[in-house]
C-alpha positions as CSV (number, residue, x, y, z in Angstrom):
1,M,102.5,221.4,20.8
2,S,102.7,217.9,22.1
3,A,99.7,215.7,22.5
4,A,98.9,214.1,25.8
5,Y,98.7,210.3,25.8
6,P,97.4,208.1,28.5
7,P,100.1,206.2,30.3
8,Q,100.9,202.8,28.8
9,S,100.0,199.8,30.9
10,S,102.9,197.9,32.2
11,S,103.2,194.1,32.2
12,R,104.4,194.3,35.8
13,Q,101.6,195.8,37.8
14,P,102.4,196.7,41.4
15,A,101.0,194.4,44.0
16,P,97.6,195.5,45.2
17,P,97.6,197.1,48.7
18,H,94.5,195.1,49.7
19,C,93.7,191.4,49.4
20,P,91.3,190.8,46.4
21,S,89.6,187.9,48.3
22,C,88.8,189.5,51.7
23,G,89.7,193.2,51.3
24,A,92.2,193.2,54.2
25,A,95.4,195.2,53.9
26,F,98.5,193.2,53.0
27,R,101.3,193.2,55.6
28,G,103.6,191.0,53.5
29,P,103.4,188.6,50.6
30,W,100.5,186.7,52.3
31,C,97.2,188.1,53.6
32,A,97.0,187.7,57.4
33,Q,93.3,187.5,57.2
34,C,92.6,184.7,54.7
35,G,96.0,183.5,53.5
36,E,95.8,184.8,49.9
37,H,99.1,185.4,48.2
38,Q,99.8,188.7,46.6
39,L,99.5,188.3,42.8
40,T,102.8,188.9,41.0
41,P,103.9,188.5,37.4
42,E,105.8,185.4,38.5
43,L,102.5,183.8,39.8
44,R,100.9,184.5,36.4
45,S,103.7,182.8,34.4
46,L,103.3,179.4,32.8
47,R,106.4,178.2,34.5
48,H,104.8,178.7,37.9
49,H,101.6,176.9,36.8
50,F,103.6,173.9,35.5
51,A,105.7,173.8,38.7
52,T,102.5,173.9,40.8
53,L,101.0,171.0,38.7
54,F,104.2,169.0,39.0
55,E,104.3,169.5,42.8
56,A,100.6,168.5,43.2
57,V,101.0,165.4,41.1
58,T,104.2,164.2,42.7
59,S,102.9,165.0,46.2
60,L,99.7,163.0,45.6
61,E,101.7,160.1,44.0
62,S,104.1,159.9,46.9
63,R,101.3,160.0,49.5
64,F,99.3,157.4,47.5
65,W,102.1,154.9,47.3
66,R,103.0,155.5,51.0
67,T,99.4,154.9,52.0
68,L,99.1,151.8,49.8
69,R,102.3,150.3,51.1
70,A,101.3,150.8,54.7
71,L,97.8,149.4,54.0
72,L,99.4,146.2,52.6
73,L,102.4,145.8,54.8
74,Q,101.4,147.5,58.0
75,P,97.7,146.8,58.5
76,G,96.2,149.4,60.9
77,A,99.1,151.8,60.7
78,V,97.1,154.4,58.6
79,D,94.1,154.1,60.9
80,L,96.2,154.7,64.0
81,A,98.0,157.6,62.4
82,W,94.7,159.1,61.4
83,H,93.3,158.8,64.9
84,R,96.4,160.5,66.4
85,G,96.1,163.4,63.9
86,A,99.2,162.6,61.8
87,R,97.3,162.9,58.5
88,A,99.4,165.0,56.2
89,A,101.5,162.0,55.0
90,W,98.5,159.9,53.9
91,V,95.8,160.0,51.2
92,Q,92.3,160.7,52.6
93,P,90.6,157.4,53.4
94,I,87.6,158.2,51.2
95,S,89.8,159.2,48.3
96,L,91.8,156.0,48.6
97,F,88.7,153.9,48.8
98,L,87.3,155.6,45.6
99,L,90.5,155.2,43.7
100,I,90.8,151.5,44.5
101,N,87.1,151.1,43.8
102,V,87.6,152.4,40.2
103,V,90.4,149.8,39.7
104,F,88.3,147.1,41.2
105,V,85.3,147.8,38.9
106,L,87.6,147.4,35.9
107,L,89.6,144.3,37.0
108,S,87.6,142.4,39.6
109,P,87.5,138.6,38.9
110,I,84.4,137.9,40.9
111,N,80.8,139.2,40.8
112,D,79.9,138.8,44.4
113,F,79.0,142.5,44.6
114,Y,76.6,142.0,41.6
115,V,73.4,140.2,42.7
116,S,71.0,139.2,39.9
117,F,67.3,139.5,40.1
118,L,66.9,135.7,40.4
119,E,69.4,135.6,43.3
120,Q,67.7,138.6,45.1
121,R,64.2,137.0,44.7
122,T,65.2,133.5,45.7
123,Y,68.5,133.0,47.6
124,Q,69.0,135.9,50.0
125,P,68.2,135.6,53.7
126,Y,65.5,138.3,53.3
127,S,64.1,136.8,50.0
128,P,61.1,135.0,51.7
129,W,59.8,138.2,53.2
130,L,60.2,140.3,50.0
131,Q,59.4,137.8,47.3
132,A,55.7,138.8,47.0
133,W,56.5,142.5,46.9
134,I,59.3,142.0,44.3
135,E,57.0,139.9,42.0
136,Q,54.2,142.4,42.3
137,L,56.5,145.2,41.1
138,A,57.9,143.0,38.4
139,I,54.4,142.2,37.0
140,E,53.3,145.9,37.3
141,Y,56.4,147.5,35.7
142,G,57.9,144.6,33.8
143,P,55.7,143.7,32.3
144,G,56.2,140.2,33.7
145,L,59.0,138.6,35.6
146,E,61.3,137.8,32.7
147,A,61.1,141.3,31.2
148,F,61.6,143.0,34.6
149,A,64.5,140.6,35.4
150,R,66.3,141.6,32.2
151,R,65.9,145.3,33.0
152,Y,66.9,144.7,36.6
153,D,70.1,142.8,35.7
154,Q,71.1,145.5,33.2
155,A,70.7,148.2,35.8
156,V,72.4,146.4,38.7
157,H,75.4,145.5,36.5
158,L,76.0,149.3,36.2
159,L,75.2,150.1,39.8
160,A,76.6,147.2,41.9
161,R,80.3,147.9,42.3
162,S,79.9,151.6,42.5
163,L,77.6,151.0,45.5
164,I,80.2,149.2,47.5
165,I,80.7,152.3,49.7
166,V,77.2,151.7,51.0
167,Q,78.6,148.7,52.9
168,T,81.2,150.8,54.9
169,P,78.9,152.5,57.4
170,F,77.4,149.2,58.5
171,F,80.8,147.7,59.2
172,A,81.9,150.9,61.0
173,L,78.9,150.6,63.3
174,W,79.7,147.0,64.0
175,T,83.3,147.9,64.8
176,A,82.2,150.6,67.1
177,L,80.1,148.1,69.1
178,L,82.9,145.7,69.4
179,L,85.4,148.3,70.5
180,V,83.2,150.5,72.7
181,G,85.2,152.1,75.5
182,R,88.5,152.2,73.5
183,G,88.4,156.0,73.3
184,R,87.7,156.2,69.6
185,Y,85.3,158.5,67.7
186,A,82.7,157.5,65.2
187,S,85.0,158.9,62.4
188,D,87.8,156.6,63.6
189,H,85.6,153.5,63.0
190,L,84.5,154.8,59.6
191,V,88.1,155.3,58.6
192,Y,88.9,151.8,59.7
193,S,85.9,150.5,57.7
194,L,87.0,152.4,54.6
195,N,90.5,151.2,54.8
196,T,89.4,147.6,55.5
197,H,87.2,147.6,52.4
198,A,90.0,149.2,50.3
199,W,92.3,146.5,51.4
200,F,89.7,143.8,50.7
201,M,89.2,145.0,47.1
202,I,93.0,144.9,46.6
203,W,93.1,141.4,48.1
204,L,90.4,140.2,45.7
205,L,92.5,141.5,42.8
206,L,96.0,140.3,44.0
207,L,94.8,136.9,45.0
208,Q,94.3,135.9,41.4
209,I,98.0,135.4,41.0
210,P,98.7,132.8,43.8
211,G,95.2,131.3,43.2
212,W,96.1,130.6,39.5
213,L,99.6,129.3,40.4
214,I,98.3,126.9,43.1
215,D,95.5,125.6,40.7
216,S,98.1,125.1,38.0
217,L,100.5,123.2,40.3
218,L,97.7,121.0,41.6
219,G,96.5,120.4,38.0
220,L,99.9,118.8,37.2
221,F,98.9,116.0,39.7
222,D,95.3,115.9,38.7
223,L,94.3,117.5,42.0
224,E,92.0,120.5,42.7
225,L,90.6,122.3,45.7
226,P,86.8,122.6,46.0
227,G,85.9,125.9,44.5
228,G,89.5,126.6,43.5
229,A,92.5,127.9,45.4
230,Y,91.2,131.5,45.0
231,F,88.2,131.0,47.2
232,A,90.1,128.6,49.5
233,L,92.6,131.4,50.3
234,L,90.2,134.3,50.3
235,P,88.8,134.1,53.9
236,W,92.2,133.3,55.5
237,G,93.8,136.4,54.1
238,L,90.9,138.5,55.3
239,L,91.1,137.0,58.8
240,L,94.8,137.7,59.0
241,Y,94.3,141.3,57.9
242,L,91.5,141.8,60.4
243,L,93.7,140.4,63.2
244,L,96.7,142.6,62.4
245,S,94.8,145.7,61.6
246,V,92.5,145.8,64.6
247,R,95.4,145.1,66.9
248,R,97.5,148.0,65.6
249,A,94.6,150.5,64.8
250,Y,93.0,150.1,68.2
251,E,96.2,149.4,70.2
252,L,95.0,146.0,71.5
253,G,96.9,143.1,73.0
254,W,97.1,139.9,71.0
255,W,94.4,138.1,72.9
256,S,92.1,141.1,72.8
257,A,92.5,141.3,69.1
258,L,92.3,137.6,68.6
259,W,88.8,137.1,70.1
260,R,87.5,140.1,68.2
261,T,88.8,138.9,64.8
262,P,86.1,136.3,64.1
263,L,83.4,138.7,65.2
264,L,84.8,141.3,62.8
265,F,84.6,138.7,60.1
266,I,81.0,138.0,60.9
267,G,80.3,141.7,61.0
268,L,81.8,142.1,57.5
269,F,79.7,139.3,56.2
270,A,76.5,140.8,57.8
271,S,77.5,144.2,56.3
272,H,77.7,142.6,52.9
273,M,74.2,141.2,53.3
274,L,72.9,144.6,54.2
275,Y,74.7,146.0,51.2
276,R,72.9,143.4,49.0
277,F,69.6,144.5,50.5
278,C,70.3,148.2,49.8
279,Q,71.4,147.2,46.3
280,L,68.0,145.6,45.8
281,L,66.1,148.6,47.0
282,I,68.2,151.1,45.0
283,T,68.1,149.1,41.8
284,M,64.4,148.4,42.1
285,A,63.8,152.1,42.5
286,V,65.8,152.9,39.4
287,V,64.1,150.3,37.3
288,V,60.6,151.3,38.5
289,H,61.4,154.9,37.9
290,E,62.6,154.2,34.4
291,A,59.5,152.1,33.6
292,S,57.1,154.7,35.0
293,T,58.7,157.6,33.1
294,G,59.8,155.8,29.9
């Protein structure tokens, strides 16, 4: 008399007749309803997972370097491609911005995005209107100006460069006003702003090399540029980028791009002032919250 045993499970289970994600019947290897792939032993293998990881990394890497090269050598090309819908070959503008922002935070040679308590209270265009309010909060939550200033400077040092993205919508709005009637969407202007700020952070980093070389050469003859070569070259590189990028991105003629370039430069500066104001409000809120709950 033979005992009945349950059937042994096989390592190769037949493909399910219905999609596990949406329940629709499979009509092939892919679900026609949601795009789910039928699960097979091959898809469970380590080889498949490593191949998928390698493909994802190399695809991102190739798109990143392609986008970076176009950003540096073909200003405005990524923006125009994005507007036309040719997006698969490029890194998402927000992803590119955040990646470059991380590098900028680590390697930036200047602290223009970091505004101390003293500078906010005294030297900004809005300082006269906010000074009494700032001092009142400092005395209430400091206690006192010096103690509050120390806490503010510690907080803003951590927040400042990660808040650079706050500046991008202001410049996008300014760009939209300058290029109204050009058949662009609000998202196109935001993409242009994100890419412009990404390029500017790269420029701030790369400019250290020619700036150092020029200062070293001038030093051999006991000469120097006021403020150094770095800050002497900084605005000219930005102006050139704005000219080339706005011409290509918005498909403008040279004269049309030329008269808009200084206005874009002014808009970028104004956006930076608004960023500083937002930085003040956010940092003050953080410091006051910590003081009231600490």
